[in-house]
Backbone as a printed PyTorch tensor [residue, N CA C, xyz], in Angstrom:
tensor([[[107.9880, 102.4230,  77.9850],
         [108.8460, 101.5010,  78.7340],
         [108.1570, 101.0990,  80.0390]],

        [[108.0540,  99.7960,  80.3030],
         [107.3920,  99.2950,  81.4960],
         [108.3150,  99.3920,  82.7000]],

        [[107.8160,  99.9510,  83.7950],
         [108.6200, 100.0920,  85.0020],
         [108.6290,  98.7840,  85.7800]],

        [[109.8120,  98.3820,  86.2280],
         [109.9360,  97.1700,  87.0300],
         [109.4780,  97.4580,  88.4600]],

        [[108.6160,  96.5920,  88.9680],
         [108.1130,  96.7560,  90.3370],
         [109.0380,  96.0230,  91.2950]],

        [[109.4960,  96.7080,  92.3250],
         [110.4160,  96.0980,  93.2860],
         [109.6780,  95.1160,  94.1890]],

        [[110.4870,  94.2750,  94.8710],
         [109.8890,  93.3410,  95.8190],
         [109.1720,  94.0530,  96.9450]],

        [[109.7340,  95.1780,  97.3950],
         [109.0950,  95.9420,  98.4710],
         [107.7680,  96.5260,  98.0040]],

        [[107.7290,  97.0430,  96.7710],
         [106.4830,  97.6050,  96.2410],
         [105.4210,  96.5230,  96.0910]],

        [[105.8340,  95.3550,  95.6040],
         [104.8900,  94.2420,  95.4570],
         [104.3650,  93.7900,  96.8150]],

        [[105.2470,  93.7140,  97.7990],
         [104.8350,  93.3200,  99.1510],
         [103.9120,  94.3620,  99.7560]],

        [[104.2460,  95.6440,  99.5640],
         [103.3880,  96.7130, 100.0730],
         [102.0100,  96.6440,  99.4290]],

        [[101.9560,  96.3400,  98.1280],
         [100.6690,  96.2420,  97.4380],
         [ 99.8270,  95.1070,  98.0190]],

        [[100.4650,  93.9820,  98.3370],
         [ 99.7340,  92.8610,  98.9270],
         [ 99.1940,  93.2240, 100.3040]],

        [[100.0110,  93.8790, 101.1120],
         [ 99.5560,  94.2970, 102.4350],
         [ 98.4840,  95.3730, 102.3430]],

        [[ 98.6410,  96.2760, 101.3760],
         [ 97.6340,  97.3250, 101.1800],
         [ 96.2790,  96.7030, 100.8320]],

        [[ 96.2910,  95.6810,  99.9900],
         [ 95.0470,  94.9880,  99.6290],
         [ 94.4390,  94.3000, 100.8460]],

        [[ 95.2910,  93.7100, 101.6780],
         [ 94.7840,  93.0500, 102.8870],
         [ 94.1440,  94.0500, 103.8310]],

        [[ 94.7650,  95.2260, 103.9530],
         [ 94.1860,  96.2740, 104.7950],
         [ 92.8590,  96.7330, 104.2070]],

        [[ 92.8170,  96.9440, 102.8860],
         [ 91.5880,  97.3890, 102.2330],
         [ 90.4790,  96.3580, 102.3750]],

        [[ 90.8370,  95.0710, 102.4400],
         [ 89.8470,  94.0120, 102.5910],
         [ 89.4610,  93.7660, 104.0470]],

        [[ 90.0540,  94.5340, 104.9630],
         [ 89.6890,  94.4160, 106.3710],
         [ 90.3520,  93.2760, 107.1070]],

        [[ 91.4740,  92.7610, 106.5560],
         [ 92.1360,  91.6310, 107.2010],
         [ 92.8750,  92.0370, 108.4760]],

        [[ 93.2330,  93.3140, 108.5930],
         [ 93.9410,  93.8130, 109.7750],
         [ 93.1200,  94.9320, 110.4060]],

        [[ 92.8610,  94.8140, 111.6920],
         [ 92.0860,  95.8210, 112.4010],
         [ 92.9720,  97.0070, 112.7660]],

        [[ 92.3970,  98.2180, 112.8500],
         [ 93.1690,  99.3640, 113.3370],
         [ 93.7530,  99.0770, 114.7090]],

        [[ 95.0290,  99.4070, 114.8780],
         [ 95.7110,  99.1390, 116.1360],
         [ 96.4090,  97.7980, 116.1750]],

        [[ 96.1780,  96.9460, 115.1600],
         [ 96.8070,  95.6230, 115.1440],
         [ 98.3090,  95.7530, 114.8990]],

        [[ 99.0920,  94.9890, 115.6370],
         [100.5450,  94.9550, 115.4110],
         [100.8410,  94.0220, 114.2520]],

        [[101.6910,  94.4730, 113.3390],
         [102.0850,  93.6680, 112.1890],
         [103.4020,  92.9710, 112.5260]],

        [[103.3220,  91.6800, 112.7640],
         [104.4930,  90.9100, 113.1700],
         [105.4470,  90.7310, 112.0000]],

        [[106.6470,  91.2420, 112.1530],
         [107.6500,  91.1340, 111.0910],
         [107.9800,  89.6670, 110.8150]],

        [[108.1570,  88.8890, 111.8640],
         [108.5160,  87.4830, 111.6970],
         [107.4080,  86.7060, 110.9850]],

        [[106.1730,  86.8830, 111.4530],
         [105.0590,  86.1220, 110.8750],
         [104.7960,  86.5240, 109.4260]],

        [[104.7760,  87.8230, 109.1570],
         [104.4820,  88.2730, 107.8060],
         [105.5990,  87.9310, 106.8290]],

        [[106.8330,  87.9620, 107.3040],
         [107.9460,  87.5670, 106.4510],
         [107.7780,  86.1200, 105.9890]],

        [[107.3700,  85.2490, 106.9090],
         [107.1310,  83.8420, 106.5630],
         [105.9100,  83.6900, 105.6610]],

        [[104.8220,  84.3670, 106.0010],
         [103.5880,  84.2380, 105.2340],
         [103.7440,  84.7350, 103.7950]],

        [[104.4440,  85.8440, 103.6310],
         [104.5720,  86.4510, 102.3070],
         [105.7710,  85.9320, 101.5310]],

        [[106.6380,  85.1890, 102.2130],
         [107.8060,  84.6340, 101.5320],
         [108.8040,  85.6870, 101.0950]],

        [[109.0020,  86.6960, 101.9450],
         [109.9520,  87.7640, 101.6180],
         [110.9260,  87.9430, 102.7730]],

        [[112.0510,  88.5940, 102.4800],
         [113.0320,  88.8500, 103.5200],
         [112.5410,  89.9410, 104.4620]],

        [[113.1310,  90.0040, 105.6110],
         [112.7410,  91.0490, 106.5670],
         [113.1250,  92.4320, 106.0460]],

        [[114.2250,  92.5190, 105.3250],
         [114.5980,  93.8140, 104.7540],
         [113.5600,  94.2950, 103.7450]],

        [[113.0580,  93.3670, 102.9200],
         [112.0070,  93.7090, 101.9530],
         [110.7380,  94.1300, 102.6820]],

        [[110.3940,  93.4000, 103.7370],
         [109.1950,  93.7220, 104.5050],
         [109.3230,  95.0860, 105.1810]],

        [[110.4970,  95.3980, 105.7000],
         [110.6980,  96.7010, 106.3490],
         [110.5270,  97.8430, 105.3530]],

        [[111.0380,  97.6300, 104.1260],
         [110.8630,  98.6590, 103.1030],
         [109.3820,  98.7820, 102.7240]],

        [[108.6700,  97.6490, 102.6860],
         [107.2260,  97.6870, 102.4030],
         [106.5000,  98.4600, 103.5070]],

        [[106.8830,  98.2410, 104.7570],
         [106.2870,  98.9970, 105.8660],
         [106.5330, 100.4990, 105.6860]],

        [[107.7380, 100.8530, 105.2200],
         [108.0400, 102.2720, 105.0040],
         [107.1090, 102.8690, 103.9510]],

        [[106.8410, 102.1070, 102.8940],
         [105.9310, 102.5750, 101.8530],
         [104.5060, 102.7210, 102.3880]],

        [[104.0880, 101.7880, 103.2210],
         [102.7420, 101.8580, 103.7960],
         [102.6230, 103.0060, 104.7980]],

        [[103.7140, 103.2870, 105.5150],
         [103.7100, 104.4350, 106.4360],
         [103.5860, 105.7330, 105.6450]],

        [[104.2290, 105.8040, 104.4960],
         [104.1070, 106.9760, 103.6240],
         [102.6570, 107.1810, 103.1990]],

        [[101.9490, 106.0640, 102.9840],
         [100.5390, 106.1180, 102.5850],
         [ 99.5960, 106.2560, 103.7740]],

        [[100.1540, 106.3880, 104.9810],
         [ 99.3790, 106.6260, 106.1990],
         [ 98.5160, 105.4270, 106.5970]],

        [[ 98.9640, 104.2450, 106.2170],
         [ 98.2140, 103.0370, 106.5750],
         [ 98.7780, 102.3550, 107.8150]],

        [[100.0660, 102.5250, 108.0630],
         [100.6820, 101.9490, 109.2660],
         [101.5230, 103.0260, 109.9290]],

        [[101.9320, 102.7470, 111.1690],
         [102.8100, 103.6650, 111.8800],
         [103.8320, 102.8730, 112.6830]],

        [[105.0190, 103.4070, 112.7660],
         [106.0870, 102.8040, 113.5660],
         [106.0210, 103.3850, 114.9800]],

        [[105.9650, 102.5240, 115.9500],
         [105.9770, 102.9510, 117.3580],
         [107.3060, 102.5080, 117.9540]],

        [[108.0790, 103.4630, 118.4330],
         [109.4260, 103.1890, 118.9200],
         [109.4290, 102.0880, 119.9760]],

        [[110.3090, 101.1130, 119.7600],
         [110.5130,  99.9810, 120.6790],
         [109.3040,  99.0510, 120.7810]],

        [[108.2950,  99.2520, 119.9270],
         [107.1240,  98.3720, 119.9780],
         [106.8400,  97.6890, 118.6420]],

        [[107.1170,  98.3420, 117.5270],
         [106.9010,  97.7060, 116.2410],
         [106.0420,  98.5410, 115.3100]],

        [[105.4520,  97.8590, 114.3410],
         [104.6370,  98.5050, 113.3170],
         [103.1790,  98.1340, 113.5530]],

        [[102.3090,  99.1500, 113.5010],
         [100.8880,  98.9460, 113.7980],
         [100.0340,  99.5490, 112.6890]],

        [[ 98.8890,  98.9290, 112.4390],
         [ 97.8980,  99.5210, 111.5500],
         [ 97.3630, 100.7770, 112.2290]],

        [[ 97.2740, 101.8600, 111.4700],
         [ 96.8840, 103.1460, 112.0720],
         [ 95.4290, 103.1520, 112.5310]],

        [[ 95.1980, 103.8890, 113.5950],
         [ 93.8390, 104.2420, 114.0060],
         [ 93.5850, 105.6570, 113.5050]],

        [[ 92.5040, 105.8720, 112.7770],
         [ 92.2220, 107.1940, 112.2350],
         [ 91.5530, 108.0790, 113.2790]],

        [[ 91.9630, 109.3260, 113.3080],
         [ 91.3230, 110.3220, 114.1620],
         [ 90.1610, 110.9660, 113.4140]],

        [[ 89.3640, 111.7490, 114.1240],
         [ 88.2750, 112.4810, 113.4700],
         [ 88.8410, 113.4440, 112.4180]],

        [[ 89.9920, 114.0400, 112.6970],
         [ 90.6060, 114.9360, 111.7150],
         [ 91.0650, 114.1800, 110.4730]],

        [[ 91.5520, 112.9490, 110.6610],
         [ 91.9210, 112.1170, 109.5070],
         [ 90.7060, 111.8860, 108.6170]],

        [[ 89.5680, 111.5890, 109.2340],
         [ 88.3370, 111.3350, 108.4770],
         [ 87.9480, 112.5730, 107.6680]],

        [[ 88.0110, 113.7370, 108.2950],
         [ 87.6880, 114.9830, 107.5940],
         [ 88.6000, 115.1890, 106.3920]],

        [[ 89.8860, 114.9540, 106.5830],
         [ 90.8650, 115.1080, 105.5100],
         [ 90.5550, 114.1450, 104.3590]],

        [[ 90.2660, 112.8900, 104.6840],
         [ 89.9530, 111.8940, 103.6620],
         [ 88.7330, 112.2950, 102.8410]],

        [[ 87.7120, 112.7530, 103.5220],
         [ 86.4870, 113.0930, 102.8010],
         [ 86.6550, 114.3550, 101.9580]],

        [[ 87.5050, 115.2700, 102.3840],
         [ 87.7870, 116.4420, 101.5500],
         [ 88.4140, 116.0040, 100.2270]],

        [[ 89.3490, 115.0620, 100.3000],
         [ 89.9890, 114.5540,  99.0830],
         [ 89.0050, 113.7480,  98.2430]],

        [[ 88.1900, 112.9380,  98.8950],
         [ 87.2230, 112.1220,  98.1530],
         [ 86.2300, 112.9840,  97.3790]],

        [[ 85.7890, 114.0630,  97.9860],
         [ 84.8240, 114.9350,  97.2970],
         [ 85.3900, 115.4340,  95.9600]],

        [[ 86.6500, 115.8240,  95.9670],
         [ 87.2720, 116.3280,  94.7440],
         [ 87.3440, 115.2280,  93.6820]],

        [[ 87.8460, 114.0580,  94.0650],
         [ 88.0470, 112.9840,  93.1020],
         [ 86.7300, 112.3970,  92.6080]],

        [[ 85.7930, 112.1750,  93.5120],
         [ 84.5470, 111.5320,  93.0970],
         [ 83.6420, 112.4680,  92.3130]],

        [[ 83.6900, 113.7560,  92.6170],
         [ 82.9530, 114.7250,  91.8100],
         [ 83.4870, 114.7030,  90.3760]],

        [[ 84.8200, 114.6240,  90.2330],
         [ 85.4110, 114.5310,  88.8930],
         [ 84.9470, 113.2600,  88.1850]],

        [[ 84.8670, 112.1680,  88.9290],
         [ 84.3930, 110.9160,  88.3440],
         [ 82.9620, 111.0120,  87.8680]],

        [[ 82.1040, 111.6080,  88.6750],
         [ 80.7000, 111.7990,  88.2930],
         [ 80.6000, 112.6160,  87.0070]],

        [[ 81.3520, 113.6960,  86.9270],
         [ 81.2810, 114.5850,  85.7670],
         [ 81.8120, 113.9240,  84.5030]],

        [[ 82.7090, 112.9390,  84.6740],
         [ 83.2860, 112.2530,  83.5150],
         [ 82.5090, 111.0100,  83.1120]],

        [[ 81.5130, 110.6350,  83.9070],
         [ 80.8200, 109.3600,  83.7180],
         [ 79.6200, 109.5030,  82.7830]],

        [[ 79.6780, 108.8600,  81.6290],
         [ 78.5740, 108.8410,  80.6690],
         [ 77.7810, 107.5490,  80.8400]],

        [[ 76.5210, 107.5160,  80.3650],
         [ 75.7100, 106.2980,  80.5180],
         [ 76.3700, 105.0400,  79.9560]],

        [[ 77.1570, 105.2060,  78.8980],
         [ 77.8020, 104.0450,  78.2700],
         [ 79.2120, 103.7900,  78.8010]],

        [[ 79.6320, 104.5240,  79.8300],
         [ 80.9900, 104.4070,  80.3410],
         [ 81.2490, 103.0370,  80.9740]],

        [[ 82.3710, 102.3960,  80.6290],
         [ 82.7290, 101.1360,  81.2990],
         [ 82.8530, 101.3070,  82.8110]],

        [[ 83.2640, 102.4890,  83.2530],
         [ 83.3770, 102.7330,  84.6940],
         [ 82.0190, 102.6430,  85.3720]],

        [[ 80.9680, 103.1280,  84.6880],
         [ 79.6300, 103.0550,  85.2630],
         [ 79.1560, 101.6060,  85.3360]],

        [[ 79.4410, 100.8270,  84.3080],
         [ 79.0730,  99.4050,  84.3300],
         [ 79.7720,  98.6920,  85.4820]],

        [[ 81.0470,  99.0160,  85.7060],
         [ 81.7900,  98.3920,  86.7950],
         [ 81.2520,  98.8400,  88.1520]],

        [[ 80.8810, 100.1120,  88.2550],
         [ 80.3040, 100.6140,  89.5070],
         [ 78.9700,  99.9340,  89.7980]],

        [[ 78.1570,  99.7460,  88.7470],
         [ 76.8650,  99.0610,  88.9130],
         [ 77.0700,  97.6220,  89.3630]],

        [[ 78.0930,  96.9600,  88.8360],
         [ 78.3870,  95.5870,  89.2530],
         [ 78.7930,  95.5480,  90.7220]],

        [[ 79.5220,  96.5670,  91.1780],
         [ 79.9110,  96.6280,  92.5900],
         [ 78.6850,  96.7890,  93.4800]],

        [[ 77.7040,  97.5940,  93.0240],
         [ 76.4660,  97.7590,  93.7930],
         [ 75.7250,  96.4300,  93.8890]],

        [[ 75.6640,  95.7050,  92.7740],
         [ 74.9850,  94.4020,  92.7790],
         [ 75.6730,  93.4400,  93.7550]],

        [[ 76.9950,  93.4600,  93.7740],
         [ 77.7290,  92.6040,  94.7080],
         [ 77.4660,  93.0200,  96.1580]],

        [[ 77.3820,  94.3280,  96.3960],
         [ 77.0850,  94.8080,  97.7480],
         [ 75.6970,  94.3730,  98.1870]],

        [[ 74.7350,  94.4460,  97.2650],
         [ 73.3670,  94.0340,  97.5780],
         [ 73.3270,  92.5520,  97.9480]],

        [[ 74.0190,  91.7200,  97.1830],
         [ 74.0360,  90.2800,  97.4570],
         [ 74.7110,  89.9890,  98.7940]],

        [[ 75.8020,  90.7110,  99.0890],
         [ 76.4990,  90.5040, 100.3540],
         [ 75.6480,  90.9540, 101.5350]],

        [[ 74.8890,  92.0360, 101.3530],
         [ 74.0030,  92.5130, 102.4210],
         [ 72.9230,  91.4890, 102.7250]],

        [[ 72.3580,  90.9000, 101.6850],
         [ 71.3360,  89.8640, 101.8740],
         [ 71.9180,  88.6910, 102.6650]],

        [[ 73.1930,  88.3680, 102.3920],
         [ 73.8560,  87.2620, 103.0800],
         [ 74.3570,  87.6580, 104.4720]],

        [[ 74.2610,  88.9670, 104.7990],
         [ 74.7330,  89.4320, 106.0950],
         [ 76.2410,  89.5130, 106.2080]],

        [[ 76.9290,  89.5560, 105.0630],
         [ 78.3890,  89.6290, 105.0490],
         [ 78.7880,  91.0920, 104.9220]],

        [[ 78.8960,  91.7780, 106.0650],
         [ 79.0900,  93.2310, 106.0340],
         [ 80.5040,  93.6330, 105.6770]],

        [[ 81.4680,  92.7530, 105.9140],
         [ 82.8210,  93.0400, 105.4290],
         [ 82.8260,  93.0740, 103.9020]],

        [[ 82.1260,  92.1080, 103.2860],
         [ 82.0520,  92.0820, 101.8310],
         [ 81.2760,  93.2850, 101.2990]],

        [[ 80.2640,  93.7310, 102.0540],
         [ 79.5290,  94.9360, 101.6550],
         [ 80.4780,  96.1280, 101.6440]],

        [[ 81.3050,  96.2450, 102.6810],
         [ 82.2710,  97.3440, 102.7430],
         [ 83.2690,  97.2900, 101.5950]],

        [[ 83.7230,  96.0800, 101.2600],
         [ 84.6490,  95.9190, 100.1410],
         [ 83.9980,  96.3350,  98.8280]],

        [[ 82.7390,  95.9390,  98.6270],
         [ 82.0270,  96.3120,  97.4050],
         [ 81.7650,  97.8080,  97.3430]],

        [[ 81.5090,  98.4080,  98.5000],
         [ 81.2950,  99.8560,  98.5480],
         [ 82.5730, 100.6030,  98.1430]],

        [[ 83.6990, 100.1440,  98.6490],
         [ 84.9870, 100.7290,  98.2720],
         [ 85.1980, 100.5950,  96.7680]],

        [[ 84.8660,  99.4170,  96.2290],
         [ 85.0390,  99.2040,  94.7900],
         [ 84.1450, 100.1290,  93.9790]],

        [[ 82.9250, 100.3510,  94.4440],
         [ 81.9990, 101.2530,  93.7540],
         [ 82.6190, 102.6420,  93.5860]],

        [[ 83.1550, 103.1900,  94.6640],
         [ 83.7020, 104.5410,  94.6060],
         [ 84.9960, 104.5900,  93.7970]],

        [[ 85.7660, 103.5160,  93.8790],
         [ 86.9710, 103.4390,  93.0590],
         [ 86.6220, 103.4290,  91.5720]],

        [[ 85.5980, 102.6780,  91.2040],
         [ 85.2050, 102.5910,  89.7920],
         [ 84.6710, 103.9240,  89.2760]],

        [[ 83.9710, 104.6760,  90.1070],
         [ 83.4900, 105.9890,  89.6730],
         [ 84.6520, 106.8740,  89.2300]],

        [[ 85.7100, 106.8740,  90.0110],
         [ 86.8540, 107.7310,  89.6830],
         [ 87.5540, 107.2500,  88.4150]],

        [[ 87.4200, 105.9660,  88.0980],
         [ 88.0450, 105.4540,  86.8840],
         [ 87.3710, 105.9490,  85.5990]],

        [[ 86.2890, 106.6750,  85.7470],
         [ 85.7210, 107.3530,  84.5750],
         [ 86.6390, 108.4810,  84.1050]],

        [[ 87.4910, 108.9690,  85.0110],
         [ 88.4790, 109.9980,  84.6550],
         [ 89.7080, 109.2900,  84.0900]],

        [[ 90.1430, 109.6300,  82.8810],
         [ 91.2720, 108.9150,  82.2570],
         [ 92.6240, 109.3700,  82.7960]],

        [[ 92.8820, 109.0780,  84.0800],
         [ 94.1500, 109.4600,  84.7070],
         [ 94.5900, 108.3670,  85.6610]],

        [[ 95.6460, 107.6550,  85.2990],
         [ 96.1530, 106.5900,  86.1550],
         [ 96.6120, 107.1410,  87.5050]],

        [[ 97.1490, 108.3530,  87.5240],
         [ 97.5960, 108.9440,  88.7800],
         [ 96.4280, 109.1310,  89.7440]],

        [[ 95.2840, 109.5900,  89.2190],
         [ 94.1160, 109.7600,  90.0770],
         [ 93.5900, 108.4180,  90.5580]],

        [[ 93.6600, 107.4050,  89.7070],
         [ 93.2020, 106.0750,  90.1210],
         [ 94.0310, 105.5630,  91.2930]],

        [[ 95.3430, 105.7190,  91.1890],
         [ 96.2380, 105.2730,  92.2620],
         [ 95.9700, 106.0520,  93.5470]],

        [[ 95.7810, 107.3590,  93.4150],
         [ 95.4910, 108.1870,  94.5920],
         [ 94.1850, 107.7530,  95.2430]],

        [[ 93.1520, 107.5150,  94.4410],
         [ 91.8600, 107.1070,  94.9950],
         [ 91.9720, 105.7670,  95.7120]],

        [[ 92.6940, 104.8300,  95.1310],
         [ 92.8360, 103.5250,  95.7660],
         [ 93.5680, 103.6440,  97.1020]],

        [[ 94.5390, 104.5470,  97.1770],
         [ 95.2450, 104.7660,  98.4360],
         [ 94.3110, 105.3600,  99.4850]],

        [[ 93.4880, 106.3270,  99.0740],
         [ 92.5270, 106.9290, 100.0060],
         [ 91.5290, 105.8870, 100.5000]],

        [[ 91.0920, 105.0240,  99.5980],
         [ 90.0750, 104.0440,  99.9820],
         [ 90.6360, 102.9490, 100.8740]],

        [[ 91.9230, 102.6630, 100.7550],
         [ 92.5330, 101.7330, 101.7090],
         [ 92.4720, 102.3330, 103.1140]],

        [[ 92.7360, 103.6300, 103.2130],
         [ 92.5750, 104.3170, 104.5080],
         [ 91.1230, 104.2890, 104.9670]],

        [[ 90.1880, 104.4110, 104.0250],
         [ 88.7700, 104.4080, 104.3820],
         [ 88.3750, 103.1210, 105.0750]],

        [[ 88.9790, 102.0150, 104.6590],
         [ 88.6530, 100.7460, 105.3150],
         [ 88.9760, 100.8220, 106.8050]],

        [[ 90.0670, 101.5120, 107.1470],
         [ 90.3940, 101.6740, 108.5600],
         [ 89.2990, 102.4460, 109.2780]],

        [[ 88.7220, 103.4360, 108.5940],
         [ 87.6260, 104.1990, 109.1960],
         [ 86.3790, 103.3330, 109.3390]],

        [[ 86.0830, 102.5270, 108.3250],
         [ 84.9100, 101.6420, 108.3970],
         [ 84.9930, 100.7250, 109.6120]],

        [[ 86.2070, 100.2690, 109.9090],
         [ 86.3710,  99.2990, 110.9890],
         [ 86.2020,  99.9020, 112.3790]],

        [[ 86.0450, 101.2310, 112.4480],
         [ 85.7940, 101.8630, 113.7520],
         [ 84.3180, 101.8520, 114.1190]],

        [[ 83.4380, 101.4940, 113.1680],
         [ 82.0010, 101.5390, 113.4500],
         [ 81.5970, 100.3570, 114.3170]],

        [[ 80.7370, 100.6120, 115.2950],
         [ 80.2720,  99.5440, 116.1820],
         [ 79.2120,  98.6710, 115.5230]],

        [[ 78.4800,  99.2240, 114.5520],
         [ 77.3950,  98.4990, 113.9000],
         [ 77.5490,  98.6110, 112.3890]],

        [[ 78.4090,  97.7540, 111.7870],
         [ 78.6470,  97.8510, 110.3470],
         [ 77.3920,  97.6460, 109.5140]],

        [[ 76.4580,  96.8440, 109.9940],
         [ 75.2150,  96.6250, 109.2440],
         [ 74.4510,  97.9340, 109.1060]],

        [[ 74.3070,  98.6540, 110.2030],
         [ 73.5790,  99.9200, 110.1710],
         [ 74.3060, 100.9430, 109.3090]],

        [[ 75.6330, 100.9370, 109.3630],
         [ 76.4010, 101.9090, 108.5890],
         [ 76.2740, 101.6410, 107.0900]],

        [[ 76.4820, 100.3860, 106.6820],
         [ 76.5610, 100.0820, 105.2550],
         [ 75.2060,  99.9120, 104.5670]],

        [[ 74.1930,  99.4430, 105.2960],
         [ 72.9310,  99.0820, 104.6390],
         [ 72.3230, 100.2490, 103.8640]],

        [[ 72.2630, 101.4130, 104.4780],
         [ 71.6580, 102.5720, 103.8300],
         [ 72.4400, 103.0090, 102.6000]],

        [[ 73.7620, 102.8480, 102.6420],
         [ 74.5850, 103.3360, 101.5420],
         [ 74.5090, 102.4420, 100.3090]],

        [[ 74.0920, 101.1890, 100.4650],
         [ 73.8640, 100.3450,  99.2900],
         [ 72.7520, 100.9560,  98.4330]],

        [[ 71.6620, 101.3410,  99.0820],
         [ 70.5570, 101.9820,  98.3570],
         [ 71.0090, 103.2920,  97.7110]],

        [[ 71.8320, 104.0410,  98.4060],
         [ 72.2490, 105.3420,  97.8940],
         [ 73.2220, 105.1920,  96.7230]],

        [[ 74.0860, 104.1910,  96.7810],
         [ 74.9450, 103.9160,  95.6250],
         [ 74.1060, 103.5410,  94.4080]],

        [[ 73.0760, 102.7500,  94.6570],
         [ 72.1840, 102.3270,  93.5770],
         [ 71.4920, 103.5370,  92.9410]],

        [[ 71.1130, 104.5010,  93.7550],
         [ 70.4630, 105.7090,  93.2410],
         [ 71.4350, 106.5420,  92.4030]],

        [[ 72.6970, 106.5780,  92.7970],
         [ 73.7050, 107.3030,  92.0110],
         [ 73.8700, 106.6500,  90.6410]],

        [[ 73.9280, 105.3270,  90.6230],
         [ 74.0350, 104.6050,  89.3460],
         [ 72.8230, 104.8960,  88.4660]],

        [[ 71.6270, 104.8640,  89.0590],
         [ 70.4030, 105.1110,  88.2900],
         [ 70.4170, 106.5070,  87.6620]],

        [[ 70.8730, 107.5050,  88.4270],
         [ 70.9380, 108.8690,  87.8890],
         [ 71.9330, 108.9550,  86.7380]],

        [[ 73.0890, 108.3300,  86.8950],
         [ 74.1050, 108.3860,  85.8480],
         [ 73.6690, 107.6460,  84.5870]],

        [[ 72.8910, 106.5920,  84.7470],
         [ 72.4150, 105.8500,  83.5730],
         [ 71.4680, 106.6870,  82.7100]],

        [[ 70.8270, 107.6650,  83.3200],
         [ 69.9520, 108.5630,  82.5550],
         [ 70.6850, 109.8220,  82.1020]],

        [[ 71.9780, 109.9150,  82.4090],
         [ 72.7490, 111.0900,  82.0350],
         [ 72.5830, 112.2590,  82.9800]],

        [[ 71.9730, 112.0360,  84.1430],
         [ 71.7220, 113.1140,  85.1040],
         [ 72.9290, 113.2660,  86.0320]],

        [[ 73.9590, 113.9180,  85.5300],
         [ 75.1660, 114.0890,  86.3340],
         [ 74.9310, 115.0170,  87.5220]],

        [[ 74.1270, 116.0570,  87.3320],
         [ 73.8500, 116.9710,  88.4450],
         [ 73.1400, 116.2350,  89.5820]],

        [[ 72.1520, 115.4230,  89.2180],
         [ 71.4390, 114.6590,  90.2400],
         [ 72.3460, 113.6800,  90.9420]],

        [[ 73.2110, 113.0060,  90.1750],
         [ 74.1470, 112.0510,  90.7600],
         [ 75.1330, 112.7650,  91.6960]],

        [[ 75.5880, 113.9490,  91.2710],
         [ 76.5240, 114.7080,  92.1000],
         [ 75.8760, 115.1260,  93.4160]],

        [[ 74.6060, 115.5140,  93.3660],
         [ 73.8850, 115.9020,  94.5760],
         [ 73.7190, 114.7100,  95.5180]],

        [[ 73.3710, 113.5540,  94.9550],
         [ 73.2320, 112.3380,  95.7550],
         [ 74.5670, 111.9620,  96.3970]],

        [[ 75.6340, 112.0710,  95.6180],
         [ 76.9580, 111.7380,  96.1400],
         [ 77.3530, 112.6860,  97.2640]],

        [[ 77.0840, 113.9780,  97.0870],
         [ 77.4480, 114.9610,  98.1190],
         [ 76.7370, 114.6530,  99.4290]],

        [[ 75.4500, 114.3290,  99.3600],
         [ 74.6970, 113.9840, 100.5700],
         [ 75.2620, 112.7220, 101.2200]],

        [[ 75.5650, 111.7500, 100.3840],
         [ 76.1520, 110.4870, 100.8480],
         [ 77.4350, 110.7590, 101.6270]],

        [[ 78.3600, 111.5090, 101.0060],
         [ 79.6540, 111.7550, 101.6320],
         [ 79.5180, 112.5670, 102.9210]],

        [[ 78.5950, 113.5370, 102.9320],
         [ 78.3710, 114.3210, 104.1470],
         [ 77.9190, 113.4260, 105.3030]],

        [[ 76.9620, 112.5450, 105.0280],
         [ 76.4140, 111.6850, 106.0790],
         [ 77.4410, 110.6520, 106.5420]],

        [[ 78.1710, 110.0640, 105.5860],
         [ 79.1830, 109.0720, 105.9500],
         [ 80.2920, 109.7060, 106.7740]],

        [[ 80.7110, 110.8910, 106.3850],
         [ 81.7610, 111.5840, 107.1430],
         [ 81.3140, 111.8630, 108.5760]],

        [[ 80.0860, 112.3420, 108.7440],
         [ 79.5900, 112.6440, 110.0830],
         [ 79.5800, 111.3910, 110.9660]],

        [[ 79.1430, 110.2700, 110.3950],
         [ 79.0890, 109.0240, 111.1560],
         [ 80.4780, 108.5570, 111.5480]],

        [[ 81.4120, 108.5800, 110.6010],
         [ 82.7520, 108.0840, 110.8640],
         [ 83.5550, 109.0300, 111.7550]],

        [[ 83.3170, 110.3230, 111.6440],
         [ 83.9730, 111.2680, 112.5600],
         [ 83.5390, 110.9850, 113.9990]],

        [[ 82.2540, 110.7450, 114.1880],
         [ 81.7430, 110.4500, 115.5180],
         [ 82.3510, 109.1640, 116.0640]],

        [[ 82.4460, 108.1360, 115.1930],
         [ 83.0270, 106.8520, 115.6320],
         [ 84.4920, 107.0180, 115.9930]],

        [[ 85.2370, 107.7690, 115.1700],
         [ 86.6680, 107.9650, 115.4360],
         [ 86.8850, 108.7680, 116.7120]],

        [[ 86.0490, 109.7610, 116.9530],
         [ 86.1960, 110.6120, 118.1340],
         [ 85.9000, 109.8530, 119.4250]],

        [[ 85.0840, 108.8030, 119.3250],
         [ 84.6910, 108.0590, 120.5300],
         [ 85.7070, 106.9920, 120.9250]],

        [[ 86.7260, 106.7960, 120.0690],
         [ 87.7220, 105.7420, 120.3560],
         [ 88.7700, 106.2200, 121.3480]]])
């Protein structure tokens, strides 16, 4: 039986995608009036969508001021990466050379490479998020896919704290490519090692950026 998606859930999904795509900066106030008009929904629907996004730790309600996109702390970054390690390691272990998830991850790397050449670092960040999301889709669990997508929407908030997105993302395009190359040869151990190093370095960089805010 197909579950009916409510208007609030649909609105929250649209806002979640906008946050993941970097359309709203951390600390930005989300105007109820403007978004209600832009999205074509009632304010009651929008308020319920905000509640869903607050549950996902993407926005926060500030008393007498409104709803704001969250700023991640260094502890938030640590928590996110702890969860990512579990999910992405599972994805690596489930990923075979012929896996559709690996093909999709490779396509995300190609898109990131093209965006880097064009100097579009927001698009590079979006492609990087897609790469990691596709890896987890090698695990046949819709619940894990939803959880990973929620974590990666939060990750976009962390990416936006970096002062030099080009320096942050450029190195990781090469490293994603190396993970794909290892998985294409069936070297899951090698891919897992590359991923672990990647996540350690990215976490250290983003923790430092979050702590300096």
